[in-house]
N, C-alpha and C positions, 0 to 999 in steps of 0.2 A: 162651734161656739160653745156648747156646755163641756167640751173635752178641754178646751183653753182654760175654762174657768176652774176645772179639776185640778189641771196641772198647778194652778196657782192659788187653789184652795180659797177662790173667791166666789161672793154671791152676786147675783144680779136681780134687778127690778127696772121697771118702765113706768114713765110717765107719758101718759097717750093723750093726745086733743084729735085731732083728725082722723087718727088708726084707730080709736073707739075701744081698743082692746086687743087688736088684731097682734101687736108686739107680742104681749104676755101669752096670747094664746099660740103664738110659734113657738114661743120658747118651750112652752109646758107641751107641746105635741111629742115632744122628744123623750123617750123612755128614761127615765132617771132623773128627769127635770128637778123634781123634788128636793132633789141634794143640792141644788143651788139657785133655783127661782125663789125670791123672797116674795114676790108679788108685783101687782101693777096698780095703778091709779089712773084710771080716766078722769082726765080733768078738762073735760070738753068745755064746759061756761068758763070765761074769761075770770070771773071772781074766784071759782074753784081753785084756779093756778096760783092765786094769791095766799088765799085762806088755808089749803091743805098742803101745797108746795113751798110755799115761802117766797112768790117770786113777787119782785118790788112792783107794788101798786101804783107807784107813781110811774115806773116804766112801761107798766101795761097800759095805763092811760097816756101816757105821752106818745108811744109806740104802738099799741094795740098787740093781740097774744100772737101775730105772725111776723116773729122778728128773731133772728139768730141769738140775741142776748137773752130773750125769753126762752127759748131752746135750754140754752146755758143753764140758766137758773132752774127751770124744770127737772134736768138730769141731775143737778146739784140736789135739789130739792128731795125727789125720790130717793137718792143714796142715803140722805138723811134720815129722812119719815121712816122709812122701810129699813133701815140700818143694814143697807147692802155695800158691797165694795163697788160696783158697778152700778149707774144708774144711765138709762135709756132716755130719751125724750122726742118725741113727735110733734111739731105744730104746723099747721100751713092750711091752704086752701083747698078743698077737695072738688068744689063746685056744687050746685051747678052756675052759681054766680061769684063775681069777686066779693071779696071782703076787706072792708079797711083800704081801699084803693090797691090792694094786693091782686093780681090776676090769680086766676085759676092754675092750679099748677105749681105755685110757689110753696115749699115744703122746706123747713129749716127741721135738721135732725142733730142731735147732741148726744155726746157720750161722755160721761165724768167717771174717773177711776181715782184710786189713791195717788196715781202718778200725773194724771193730766187730765185737761178738759178738752175736747175738740167738738167743733160744729162744722156742719157742711150745709150748703145753701143748696136746693134741687130745684131744677125748672122740669115739671114733669107734664107729659100729655097724655090723654086718653080721658076716659069715662071717669066718673066720679070713683067707682070701683077700681078701676085700674089705677088711679093716682093713689090711692089709699094702700093697694097692694105693693105698688113702687115705694111708697114711703117705707113701709116694712122693711123690704129689702134694702132700703138704702140705709136705715139705721143699724139693722143688723151686719153689712157690709164695712159701715163707718167702727163698729164696734171690734170687728174681726181685724181692723189697722190697729189697735190700741190696748187688746186684751192678751 
């Protein structure tokens, strides 16, 4: 991932909910990450998605935080707030219980770049930890398709 960012001269940032910082941690585990990683925002609470990332509060109230359009707005918001070229976002239900009528394992990941914004809905299985780990891989794999 960082090699692709290097080629384009791009920076990256992550907005995370269910992954709680794991995406950012995965990015900074790579030597040389400081040349491209701007940072991350863990917007675990719904109101933080609106107040820090600029996610539409009415949309959050209407659909709840586990929604593909919320993931898109999170990715765009972290790009803007942290002045990054690429914004990543994760939101979903890791368990142990369903949330807002969404079953455990429902995850939305999004990537926003200067050229496009994409979102993917994942239906994951496993333990809470396994779902969170799969969500990290899911958003990074999606990013590789557009970066």
